[in-house]
C-alpha positions as CSV (number, residue, x, y, z in Angstrom):
1,M,-2.0,-12.0,14.5
2,A,-2.3,-8.7,12.2
3,K,-4.8,-7.7,14.9
4,T,-2.7,-8.1,17.8
5,S,0.3,-6.7,16.2
6,R,-1.8,-3.5,15.7
7,N,-2.8,-3.4,19.0
8,A,0.9,-3.9,20.4
9,T,1.8,-0.6,17.9
10,S,-1.1,1.3,19.1
11,S,-0.3,0.4,22.6
12,F,3.7,1.5,22.1
13,V,2.7,4.7,19.8
14,F,-0.3,5.9,23.2
15,L,2.9,4.8,25.6
16,F,5.6,6.8,23.8
17,D,3.1,9.9,23.3
18,I,2.6,9.4,27.3
19,I,6.6,9.3,27.9
20,I,7.0,12.4,25.4
21,L,4.0,14.4,26.8
22,F,5.6,13.5,30.5
23,S,8.7,14.6,29.3
24,L,7.5,18.1,28.2
25,T,5.3,19.0,31.0
26,L,8.8,18.3,33.2
27,V,10.6,20.6,31.1
28,T,8.1,23.3,31.1
29,A,7.1,23.0,34.9
30,K,10.9,23.1,35.4
31,S,11.5,26.2,32.9
32,D,8.4,28.1,34.2
33,S,10.4,28.4,37.8
34,F,12.3,31.9,38.2
35,S,14.1,30.7,41.1
36,G,15.7,28.6,43.1
37,H,18.2,27.8,46.3
38,L,22.0,27.8,45.6
39,S,24.9,27.2,47.8
40,P,27.0,30.1,48.3
41,K,30.3,27.6,47.4
42,K,29.1,26.9,43.9
43,L,29.1,30.7,43.1
44,G,32.5,30.6,44.5
45,L,31.7,32.3,47.9
46,K,34.1,31.8,50.8
47,R,34.1,33.6,54.4
48,E,32.4,37.3,54.4
49,K,34.6,40.1,55.4
50,L,34.6,43.3,56.6
51,S,36.6,46.2,54.7
52,H,36.9,50.0,55.5
53,L,38.3,52.2,52.8
54,H,39.1,55.5,52.9
55,F,39.7,58.4,49.8
56,Y,38.7,61.7,49.1
57,F,35.8,62.6,46.8
58,H,36.4,65.7,44.3
59,D,33.3,67.5,42.9
60,I,34.4,70.1,40.5
61,V,31.6,72.0,39.6
62,G,33.4,75.4,38.4
63,G,36.2,75.9,35.8
64,R,37.6,74.7,32.6
65,N,37.3,70.9,33.6
66,P,34.2,70.2,35.7
67,T,33.4,66.5,37.1
68,A,29.7,67.6,37.7
69,V,27.9,69.2,35.2
70,P,23.8,69.8,35.8
71,V,21.5,68.3,33.5
72,V,18.2,69.1,34.4
73,R,16.7,72.4,36.8
74,A,12.7,72.2,37.9
75,P,11.4,75.8,37.2
76,I,11.1,76.9,41.0
77,T,15.0,75.5,41.4
78,K,16.6,79.3,40.9
79,K,14.2,80.8,43.6
80,S,14.8,77.4,45.9
81,F,17.1,78.2,48.7
82,S,17.8,74.7,48.7
83,S,18.2,74.3,44.7
84,F,15.3,71.9,45.1
85,G,14.9,70.1,41.7
86,L,18.2,70.7,39.9
87,V,19.7,66.8,39.2
88,T,23.4,67.1,38.4
89,M,25.7,64.1,36.2
90,M,29.1,63.3,38.2
91,D,32.2,61.5,37.0
92,D,34.1,62.8,40.0
93,P,38.1,61.7,41.0
94,L,38.7,59.4,44.4
95,T,42.1,60.2,45.6
96,V,44.2,59.0,48.5
97,K,44.4,62.3,50.1
98,P,42.9,65.8,49.8
99,E,45.0,66.7,47.1
100,I,43.4,66.5,43.7
101,D,46.7,65.5,42.5
102,S,47.5,62.6,44.8
103,K,46.8,59.2,43.7
104,L,43.9,58.0,41.9
105,V,42.3,55.2,43.0
106,G,38.4,55.0,40.9
107,R,36.2,57.9,40.1
108,A,32.3,58.7,41.7
109,Q,29.7,58.3,38.8
110,G,26.1,58.8,39.0
111,I,23.6,61.6,39.7
112,Y,22.7,63.6,42.8
113,A,19.9,65.5,42.8
114,S,18.4,68.2,45.4
115,A,15.6,66.8,47.1
116,S,14.6,68.9,49.8
117,Q,12.5,72.0,49.8
118,S,13.6,73.0,53.6
119,E,17.2,72.7,53.2
120,L,20.2,71.5,50.9
121,S,19.8,67.7,51.0
122,L,20.8,65.2,47.9
123,L,19.8,62.1,46.8
124,M,22.6,60.4,45.8
125,A,22.5,57.4,42.9
126,L,26.4,56.5,42.3
127,N,29.0,53.8,41.4
128,F,32.3,54.0,43.3
129,V,34.3,52.6,40.3
130,F,37.4,51.5,41.5
131,T,40.4,51.4,39.3
132,E,43.9,50.8,41.6
133,G,45.1,47.3,43.4
134,K,43.3,44.5,43.5
135,Y,40.2,46.6,43.6
136,N,40.5,47.4,39.8
137,G,37.5,47.2,38.1
138,S,35.1,46.2,41.4
139,T,32.4,48.8,42.0
140,L,30.4,50.0,45.1
141,S,26.7,51.4,44.4
142,I,25.5,53.9,47.1
143,L,21.9,55.4,47.2
144,G,20.6,57.8,50.0
145,R,20.2,60.6,51.4
146,N,23.1,63.5,51.8
147,N,22.6,66.4,54.2
148,V,25.3,68.3,53.0
149,F,25.7,70.9,55.8
150,S,25.6,68.0,58.1
151,G,29.0,66.8,59.8
152,I,28.9,63.2,59.0
153,R,26.6,62.1,56.6
154,E,25.8,58.4,56.0
155,M,24.5,56.5,53.2
156,P,23.9,52.9,52.6
157,I,25.8,50.4,50.2
158,V,23.2,48.6,48.3
159,G,25.2,46.4,46.1
160,G,28.5,45.9,44.3
161,S,30.4,44.1,41.5
162,G,33.9,42.6,41.3
163,L,35.3,41.7,44.6
164,F,32.3,43.7,45.7
165,R,29.9,40.7,44.7
166,F,26.4,41.2,47.4
167,A,28.2,43.8,49.3
168,R,26.4,45.4,51.6
169,G,27.3,48.1,54.3
170,Y,27.8,51.9,54.7
171,A,29.7,55.2,53.6
172,Q,30.2,58.1,56.2
173,A,31.3,61.2,54.2
174,S,32.2,64.3,55.4
175,T,33.3,67.8,53.8
176,H,36.8,68.4,54.1
177,E,36.9,71.3,52.0
178,I,34.4,73.6,49.8
179,D,34.5,76.9,47.8
180,F,31.8,79.1,48.3
181,K,32.9,80.6,44.8
182,T,33.3,78.0,43.0
183,G,30.7,75.4,44.3
184,N,33.6,72.6,44.4
185,A,34.2,70.6,47.3
186,I,36.5,67.6,48.8
187,V,34.4,65.0,50.7
188,E,36.1,62.6,52.8
189,Y,34.9,59.2,53.0
190,N,34.9,56.6,55.0
191,V,33.4,53.2,53.4
192,Y,32.8,50.1,55.4
193,V,31.6,47.2,53.3
194,F,30.7,43.5,54.2
195,H,31.2,41.6,51.0
196,Y,33.3,37.9,49.9
């Protein structure tokens, strides 16, 4: 009888060990996965819509309170027609009208860099950070090429946050006004964005 009890106990312990090992394998296999499929409804996403935003971007590089400041210059930047190698950090106001004192709707925060040796063409990496109305706290992210002297420049929207989660689309920029003495510019933006 004692032998049977020992065998039953050994079998029980062996079976328990197998169950624990199997459970750990399942947990480990599950945690090793870094991707999965989700339903958009689980994230509260409804129907995708297309929005049009229109505002003015004020790039102030001169005067007492610049909103865009150079942070890096390459050794050849001063000799370059296109300011090749110049990197500028910005925190530019976005307004409803071209006048700087019109209603503020957000800020353009990021960097632009002169990325062409032959023309004034900028690499733009920035966020439109909205501070007004239902978009307050939401952002749109732009990453693209801005050929400054072209009439209309188109740059891709690569994402967003808040009401612009999963955003995609494009921004069209056109120079409204430029002061060649100071370098200050007012740029009109039309933004077309798909979002939920």
